[in-house]
C-alpha positions as CSV (number, residue, x, y, z in Angstrom):
1,M,55.6,-41.1,63.2
2,N,55.5,-44.0,65.6
3,Y,57.3,-46.9,63.8
4,G,55.7,-49.6,66.0
5,K,52.2,-48.3,65.2
6,F,53.2,-48.3,61.5
7,I,54.3,-51.9,61.5
8,Y,51.2,-53.0,63.5
9,E,48.8,-51.4,60.9
10,K,50.8,-52.8,58.0
11,N,50.5,-56.3,59.5
12,K,46.8,-55.8,60.1
13,R,46.3,-54.8,56.4
14,E,48.2,-57.8,55.2
15,K,46.0,-60.1,57.4
16,L,42.9,-58.6,55.9
17,A,44.1,-59.1,52.4
18,K,44.9,-62.8,53.1
19,K,41.5,-63.3,54.6
20,K,39.7,-62.2,51.4
21,Q,41.9,-64.5,49.2
22,Q,40.4,-67.6,47.8
23,T,42.5,-70.8,47.8
24,N,42.2,-73.3,45.0
25,K,39.9,-76.0,46.2
26,A,40.6,-79.3,44.4
27,K,40.3,-83.0,45.3
28,E,41.4,-86.1,43.4
29,V,39.7,-89.4,43.0
30,K,41.8,-92.2,41.5
31,F,40.5,-95.1,39.5
32,H,42.0,-98.1,37.7
33,V,40.8,-99.5,34.4
34,N,39.7,-102.9,35.8
35,I,37.5,-101.4,38.6
36,E,34.7,-103.4,40.1
37,K,31.1,-102.1,40.2
38,H,31.0,-101.5,43.9
39,D,34.4,-99.8,44.0
40,Y,33.3,-97.6,41.1
41,E,30.1,-96.6,42.8
42,Y,31.9,-95.8,46.1
43,K,34.5,-93.6,44.4
44,C,31.8,-91.9,42.2
45,N,29.9,-91.1,45.4
46,H,33.0,-89.5,46.9
47,A,33.3,-87.3,43.8
48,K,29.7,-86.3,44.1
49,E,30.2,-85.3,47.7
50,F,33.2,-83.2,46.8
51,L,31.3,-81.5,44.0
52,E,28.3,-80.7,46.4
53,K,30.8,-79.2,48.8
54,G,32.1,-76.9,46.1
55,Y,35.4,-78.5,45.3
56,K,36.9,-79.1,41.9
57,V,37.6,-82.8,41.3
58,K,40.4,-84.3,39.3
59,L,39.4,-87.8,38.1
60,T,42.5,-89.9,37.4
61,I,42.7,-93.3,35.9
62,Q,46.0,-95.1,36.6
63,Y,47.2,-97.7,34.1
64,R,49.3,-100.7,35.3
65,G,51.5,-102.9,33.2
66,R,49.8,-104.1,30.1
67,E,46.7,-102.0,30.6
68,M,48.6,-99.3,28.6
69,A,47.8,-101.4,25.5
70,H,44.1,-100.8,26.0
71,K,43.8,-97.1,26.4
72,E,40.3,-97.2,25.0
73,L,39.1,-98.8,28.2
74,G,40.1,-95.7,30.1
75,Y,38.3,-93.5,27.7
76,E,35.2,-95.6,28.1
77,L,35.4,-95.3,31.9
78,M,35.8,-91.5,31.6
79,T,32.7,-91.3,29.4
80,K,30.8,-93.4,32.0
81,L,32.0,-91.0,34.7
82,K,30.9,-88.0,32.7
83,K,27.4,-89.5,32.3
84,D,27.1,-90.4,36.0
85,L,28.2,-87.0,37.2
86,D,26.4,-85.0,34.4
87,G,23.9,-83.0,36.4
88,L,26.3,-81.9,39.1
89,C,29.3,-80.6,37.2
90,Q,30.8,-79.1,34.2
91,I,34.0,-80.3,32.5
92,E,37.0,-78.0,32.8
93,A,39.6,-80.3,31.2
94,H,38.7,-83.2,29.0
95,P,40.4,-86.6,29.4
96,K,44.1,-86.3,28.6
97,L,46.7,-89.0,28.8
98,Q,49.8,-88.1,30.7
99,G,52.3,-90.9,30.9
100,R,50.6,-93.8,32.8
101,N,47.7,-91.6,34.0
102,M,44.6,-90.2,32.3
103,A,43.1,-87.2,34.0
104,M,40.0,-85.1,33.7
105,I,39.1,-82.1,35.8
106,I,35.5,-81.3,36.6
107,A,34.0,-78.4,38.6
108,P,30.7,-77.8,40.2
109,H,28.2,-75.6,38.3
110,S,28.6,-72.0,39.1
111,K,26.0,-70.5,41.4
112,K,23.9,-67.9,39.7
């Protein structure tokens, strides 16, 4: 058996296997609790674009300083985001507080 031919075919099979793999497509959009209306709409539109392109989106709210004392404001912002992005996505991970960040993961509706 020709060793060079064997290695060539092995590499070819590995390339084909890699081609068929799907990578995890995820984007992140960061918010702050005291976000202005225009900034909110701008970032919300970015999240919509990502969802339309088929990406999962991680929505993150960052707390600064004394904002940690008002975690309920973050939950209100997350519910507003859920409502605004309702028709485009499904929620994979509900809002969860992780240190100074609150995160929620949404994914586009599966194509049937």
